[in-house]
N, C-alpha and C positions, 0 to 999 in steps of 0.2 A: 805436355802438357799445356795447354795457354794459360797466363793470370789473369783470373777477373776484374777489373776495380767499377767499383758500382758506382752510380751517380751521373748525371748527364751536365752540370752546369752551375754559374751562377748567374743571379738573375736579378738584376740596379734596379728598386723603383723609388724613379724620385718625385718626391709631392711638396714643389716648389712653389711657398707663401712668398709676398709683397713683393713681384718681380715686378723688373721697368713693364710696363704693358706695352709704349712703347714697338719695342722688342715682341712681344706676344702675337702685336700684329701684323707683322711684317713677313711677309710669305715669302721672300727673297733670303732673309737668316735662319729662318726654318729649316726652308733649305738646306741653306749654305748647311748647318748645326747638322745637320743629318747625311749630309754626302759628306765634308768633313769630320765627324768624329770619326766612323771604322779604323781607321786609316791609324790618326790620334792612337785606337784603343788597341792596335792592331789585327785586328777582323779585314777577311775579304769581303769587301763591298762587290755586288752580284746583279745588279740592279741599282737608278740611279732613281734617287726617292722621287717618292710622290706626298705629293702635298696640296693641300684643298683649303680656301674656307671650308668653314660649316654656319650653317645659321640650321635654329631650327623652331620651332613653336613657342620656347622662350627665352627671348630677346641676349638679357644676362651670359648666355650659355653662349652664345656665337664668338666661336676660332676657330685657329690652325686645326687642323690632323693631320701628321704627315708621317710615315715609315720608311724604310726602306732595312732589305731582303738582305742579308750578309751572310757569305755561307754557313758560320758559326750559328745564327738565330737569325735576330732581325733590332729594332730601335726602334722605335716611337713617340710620338709623339703626343699630346692634345692641348691648346693651348686654350685658358680662357681670359681676355684681355680686361674684361673689364669685371673679372674679380682679382686681375691679377697674381692669377696665377696656372701653374701646368704642372703636366702626371709626364715623365719620360721615363718609358723602361729600355733597359740594354739587357737583353735576353743573351748567354749567350751555350756552345758546347765546350767554352776551351776556358780556362782560366784566363779570367783579361785585370791588366792595372784597376780597380774598382774603386782604387780613394782617387784615381789619378783622375778618373771617366771622371764623377761626383765633382769634383773639385770646380772641372772645363765645365760642367752643364750647370753648377750651381749660378757657377760664375757667368757665364753666356748668358742667363736671365738678367742675372746679377738682382738672385735671390738671397731677403731677409731674413729671410725667415724658413728653411729649407727641413725638411723632415727627409731618414734617408731610412730605406728596407733594402737590407738583403740578403736571399734568402738563398743558398743553395739547391738545382731545381730537381730533381726527377735521383731521387733518394735510392730506388730501385733500378734501376737503368742501367741493364749490363751492358758492356763495353768492355771487350775485349781490348789484352795491353801487346 
């Protein structure tokens, strides 16, 4: 009989305030972060990052949005250079160095006021071992 472990994995959510607005507005820098981060945290990148500029009806909300699909789930970001703010999510079906990933991303965007949220996802998700 197989043993079952329940749960899916960690979701690191970073709300980074007081960031370097030049980095937040730099399309190449955002691409580089999404391109290099999977390997740094032991994940398997299965697509190149998709990164694009966003400008909607509210000029203060323009910025960069990007995502990298990893075998373990995804990494995404949404920047707001005029507000010195970025949201970064790292969601994985396997454990990873959450603190190392947090520190790397906070330093990358030079956030002086990070808010960190870690949630274990999928408590009822059945995974065979």
